[in-house]
C-alpha positions as CSV (number, residue, x, y, z in Angstrom):
1,M,86.5,139.6,85.3
2,C,88.1,138.7,88.6
3,T,86.3,138.9,91.8
4,A,87.4,137.8,95.3
5,R,85.8,135.0,97.1
6,G,84.3,135.2,100.7
7,T,86.4,135.1,103.8
8,P,88.4,131.8,103.9
9,L,88.2,129.6,106.9
10,R,91.9,129.0,107.1
11,P,94.5,131.7,107.5
12,V,95.2,133.7,104.3
13,P,98.8,133.2,103.0
14,R,100.9,136.1,104.2
15,R,102.7,136.6,100.9
16,L,99.7,136.8,98.5
17,H,100.7,140.4,97.9
18,E,103.8,139.1,96.1
19,L,101.7,137.4,93.4
20,S,101.6,139.1,90.0
21,A,98.4,140.9,89.0
22,E,97.4,137.9,86.7
23,E,98.2,135.4,89.5
24,A,96.3,137.3,92.0
25,C,93.3,137.5,89.6
26,I,93.2,133.7,89.4
27,Y,93.9,133.1,93.1
28,G,91.1,135.4,94.0
29,Q,88.7,133.0,92.3
30,L,90.0,129.9,94.1
31,D,88.4,128.3,97.1
32,P,91.2,128.6,99.8
33,E,89.8,125.5,101.5
34,K,90.3,123.4,98.3
35,I,93.9,124.3,97.6
36,P,95.6,120.9,97.1
37,E,98.0,119.8,99.8
38,H,100.4,118.2,97.3
39,V,101.0,119.0,93.6
40,A,103.4,116.9,91.5
41,I,104.6,118.0,88.1
42,I,106.0,116.0,85.2
43,M,108.2,118.6,83.6
44,D,108.3,117.8,79.9
45,G,109.1,119.6,76.7
46,N,112.6,121.2,77.2
47,G,114.0,119.5,74.1
48,R,111.0,120.4,71.9
49,W,111.1,124.0,73.2
50,A,114.6,124.3,72.0
51,G,114.0,122.5,68.8
52,K,111.1,124.8,67.8
53,R,113.6,127.7,68.2
54,A,116.4,125.9,66.4
55,L,118.4,125.9,69.6
56,K,120.5,123.2,71.2
57,R,118.8,121.0,73.7
58,F,120.9,122.2,76.6
59,L,119.4,125.7,76.2
60,G,115.9,124.1,76.6
61,H,117.1,122.6,79.9
62,Q,118.5,125.9,81.1
63,Q,115.2,127.6,80.4
64,G,113.4,124.8,82.1
65,A,115.5,125.4,85.3
66,E,114.2,129.0,85.2
67,S,110.6,127.8,85.1
68,V,111.3,125.7,88.3
69,Q,112.1,128.8,90.3
70,F,109.1,130.7,89.0
71,V,106.7,127.9,90.0
72,V,108.4,127.3,93.3
73,E,108.0,130.9,94.3
74,T,104.4,131.0,93.4
75,A,103.8,127.8,95.3
76,S,105.5,129.3,98.4
77,R,103.4,132.5,98.1
78,I,100.1,130.5,98.2
79,D,101.4,128.3,101.0
80,L,101.3,125.1,99.0
81,P,102.6,122.5,101.5
82,W,104.2,120.0,99.1
83,L,105.5,120.4,95.5
84,T,107.2,117.5,93.8
85,L,109.0,117.9,90.5
86,Y,110.0,115.0,88.2
87,A,113.5,116.3,87.4
88,F,115.6,113.3,86.3
89,S,114.4,109.7,85.7
90,L,116.3,106.4,85.9
91,E,115.6,106.1,82.2
92,N,117.1,109.5,81.5
93,N,120.3,108.4,83.3
94,L,120.4,105.1,81.3
95,R,119.2,106.2,77.8
96,R,120.2,109.8,77.3
97,P,123.6,110.7,75.7
98,K,126.3,110.9,78.2
99,A,127.1,114.5,77.4
100,E,123.4,115.5,78.0
101,V,123.4,113.7,81.4
102,T,126.6,115.4,82.4
103,F,125.1,118.8,81.5
104,L,122.0,118.0,83.5
105,M,124.1,117.2,86.5
106,K,126.0,120.4,86.2
107,L,122.7,122.3,85.8
108,L,121.3,120.6,88.9
109,K,124.3,121.7,90.9
110,S,124.1,125.2,89.6
111,Y,120.4,125.4,90.4
112,L,120.9,124.3,94.0
113,V,123.9,126.5,94.7
114,G,122.3,129.5,93.0
115,N,118.9,129.2,94.6
116,V,119.4,128.1,98.2
117,R,119.3,131.7,99.4
118,R,116.1,132.3,97.5
119,M,114.7,129.2,99.0
120,N,115.4,130.4,102.5
121,D,113.9,133.8,101.6
122,N,110.8,132.0,100.5
123,N,110.8,129.5,103.4
124,V,111.2,126.6,101.0
125,R,112.6,123.3,102.2
126,M,114.6,121.0,99.8
127,A,114.1,117.3,99.7
128,Y,114.8,114.5,97.2
129,I,113.4,111.1,96.2
130,G,115.0,108.4,94.0
131,R,118.0,106.3,93.8
132,T,120.2,109.3,94.6
133,A,123.1,107.1,95.6
134,G,123.5,106.4,91.8
135,L,124.3,110.1,91.1
136,P,127.9,111.5,91.1
137,S,129.3,112.0,94.5
138,E,129.9,115.7,93.9
139,I,126.2,116.1,93.1
140,Q,125.2,114.1,96.2
141,D,127.3,116.4,98.3
142,T,125.6,119.5,96.9
143,M,122.2,118.0,97.4
144,Q,122.9,117.3,101.0
145,W,124.3,120.8,101.5
146,A,121.1,122.4,100.0
147,S,118.9,120.1,102.1
148,E,120.7,121.0,105.3
149,A,120.8,124.7,104.5
150,T,117.0,124.7,104.1
151,A,116.1,122.2,106.8
152,Q,114.7,124.7,109.2
153,N,112.2,126.2,106.7
154,T,108.6,125.5,107.4
155,G,106.8,126.5,104.1
156,T,106.6,124.6,100.9
157,T,108.6,121.4,100.7
158,L,110.2,121.2,97.3
159,T,111.0,117.5,96.4
160,L,113.0,116.8,93.4
161,A,112.7,113.3,91.9
162,L,116.2,112.5,90.8
163,N,117.4,109.2,89.3
164,Y,113.8,108.2,90.0
165,G,111.6,105.5,88.6
166,S,108.4,104.4,90.3
167,R,108.8,100.7,89.5
168,A,112.2,100.9,91.1
169,E,110.8,102.6,94.1
170,I,108.2,99.9,94.6
171,V,110.9,97.2,94.2
172,D,113.1,99.1,96.7
173,A,110.1,99.3,99.1
174,A,109.5,95.6,98.9
175,R,113.1,94.8,99.5
176,S,113.2,97.1,102.5
177,L,110.1,95.6,104.0
178,L,111.3,92.1,103.4
179,S,114.7,92.9,104.9
180,N,113.0,94.3,108.0
181,L,110.9,91.2,108.4
182,I,113.9,88.9,108.1
183,A,115.8,91.0,110.7
184,E,112.8,90.8,113.1
185,A,112.5,87.1,112.6
186,N,116.2,86.6,113.4
187,Q,115.8,88.8,116.5
188,R,112.8,86.7,117.7
189,G,114.7,83.5,116.9
190,C,112.4,82.1,114.3
191,S,112.1,81.7,110.6
192,L,110.4,84.3,108.3
193,E,107.8,81.7,107.5
194,D,107.1,81.2,111.2
195,L,107.0,84.9,111.9
196,L,104.3,85.4,109.2
197,A,102.4,82.4,110.4
198,V,102.2,83.8,113.9
199,D,101.5,87.4,113.1
200,G,99.5,86.7,110.0
201,L,100.5,87.5,106.4
202,D,97.8,90.1,106.0
203,E,98.9,91.9,109.1
204,R,102.6,92.1,108.1
205,L,102.4,92.5,104.4
206,N,99.7,95.0,103.2
207,E,99.3,98.3,101.4
208,A,99.9,100.3,104.6
209,Q,103.1,98.4,105.4
210,L,104.5,98.8,101.9
211,S,103.6,102.5,101.8
212,Q,105.8,103.0,104.9
213,H,108.8,101.9,102.9
214,L,108.3,104.1,99.8
215,Y,110.6,107.1,99.3
216,T,107.5,109.2,99.9
217,A,106.5,107.7,103.2
218,H,106.9,111.0,104.9
219,M,104.6,113.0,102.6
220,P,100.9,112.8,101.5
221,D,100.0,111.4,98.2
222,P,99.6,114.0,95.4
223,D,96.2,115.5,95.0
224,L,97.0,116.9,91.6
225,V,99.5,115.8,88.9
226,I,100.4,118.2,86.2
227,R,102.0,117.1,82.9
228,T,103.3,119.7,80.5
229,S,103.9,119.3,76.7
230,G,100.6,117.6,76.0
231,E,101.8,114.0,76.3
232,Q,99.2,111.7,77.7
233,R,101.3,109.4,79.9
234,I,102.6,109.1,83.4
235,S,106.2,108.1,82.5
236,N,106.8,105.8,85.5
237,F,106.2,108.6,88.0
238,L,104.7,108.0,91.4
239,L,102.6,105.1,90.2
240,W,101.6,103.9,93.7
241,Q,101.0,107.4,95.0
242,I,98.8,108.8,92.3
243,A,96.1,106.1,92.4
244,Y,93.4,108.7,93.1
245,S,95.2,111.9,92.0
246,E,93.6,114.3,89.6
247,I,95.6,114.6,86.4
248,F,95.9,117.9,84.5
249,V,97.6,117.9,81.1
250,T,98.6,121.1,79.3
251,D,100.1,121.6,75.9
252,R,102.4,124.2,77.2
253,L,106.1,123.2,77.2
254,W,107.8,123.2,80.5
255,P,110.2,126.2,79.7
256,D,107.0,128.3,79.1
257,F,105.3,127.2,82.3
258,R,105.0,129.8,85.1
259,G,103.3,130.3,88.4
260,L,100.3,131.6,86.6
261,H,99.8,128.2,84.9
262,L,100.2,126.4,88.2
263,L,97.3,128.5,89.5
264,E,95.2,127.7,86.4
265,A,95.8,124.0,86.9
266,I,94.7,124.3,90.6
267,A,91.6,126.2,89.3
268,A,90.8,123.3,87.0
269,Y,91.4,120.9,89.9
270,Q,88.8,122.7,92.0
271,Q,86.2,122.1,89.4
272,R,86.5,118.4,89.7
273,E,84.8,116.0,92.2
274,R,87.3,113.5,93.7
275,R,85.6,110.1,94.3
276,F,88.4,107.8,95.5
277,G,86.7,104.9,93.9
278,G,83.2,105.8,95.2
279,L,80.2,107.4,93.7
280,G,79.8,111.1,93.2
281,E,77.6,113.2,95.6
282,G,73.9,112.4,95.2
283,T,74.6,109.6,92.6
284,D,72.9,107.0,94.7
285,E,70.1,109.1,96.3
286,H,67.5,107.4,94.2
287,L,68.5,104.0,95.4
288,E,68.1,104.7,99.1
289,G,65.4,102.6,100.7
290,R,64.6,100.7,97.5
291,D,64.9,96.9,97.6
292,D,63.8,96.8,93.9
293,A,66.4,99.3,92.7
294,L,68.3,96.5,90.9
295,E,66.4,94.7,88.2
296,T,66.2,90.9,88.2
297,P,67.7,88.9,85.3
298,E,64.2,87.9,84.3
299,S,63.0,91.5,84.0
300,I,66.1,92.5,82.0
301,A,65.6,89.5,79.6
302,A,61.9,90.5,79.1
303,E,62.8,94.1,78.4
304,L,65.4,93.0,75.8
305,A,62.9,90.6,74.1
306,Q,60.5,93.5,73.6
307,R,63.1,95.6,71.7
């Protein structure tokens, strides 16, 4: 049975009335203050969806594109700030049959051209991450057009990871950081070694500095990562950024995934306690003020000897 929660502290999304009855039912049980800021999705299972129906793979990809729009619209209706979709990996580009890659590029162009108006209607802004310069020029032009056409929107930012690999992203970030340091050393009339000696290696090369050179430097790290198709792996996706993300795996194949299932994943996320490497709430209460909380090696040895 669905019941609404108490009055939220932050403004209620203006478009909740556009949710389906099932979606509204789940949303009504969510804590509005714990809606994740950034959800990232590994969209998997298009080929298996088609195979189970004795259909060609490209039909699975077509149906998967339909799922994208359903999920994006639900995200926009609940005012989800950031939604990142793993659409096309570097490995896809290198290892999939050429005909399939060509079809995926055509499907991407068709999706962007066909949905920019709906994105504007839903206040969705388009963005991309990845080695997009490696995509066909025609696709790059369409991507830029869609990005510019939605640039003024202020709702959900939909980021498509295209020709993307997380290891490649980290390498690119390191190269960019190093290039900047070399340029700065030249400007200051010294060697890179001298620059680092003066400023300090820890000051100029650290997690914060490297993060500023990632493709995602302008966005928060994902709070929640969703993987469809039941596979228990990350597939080289946002390895740096998801260090403390919650991971939700569903057996549902991507072409069957809808906004309802996004809300179900968020509901599961809200049942978890994020620790960021620390202890859970109340875990160490019994240790406070106790100098003897940790047993000595001698007491441990004595206890073991008695067993």
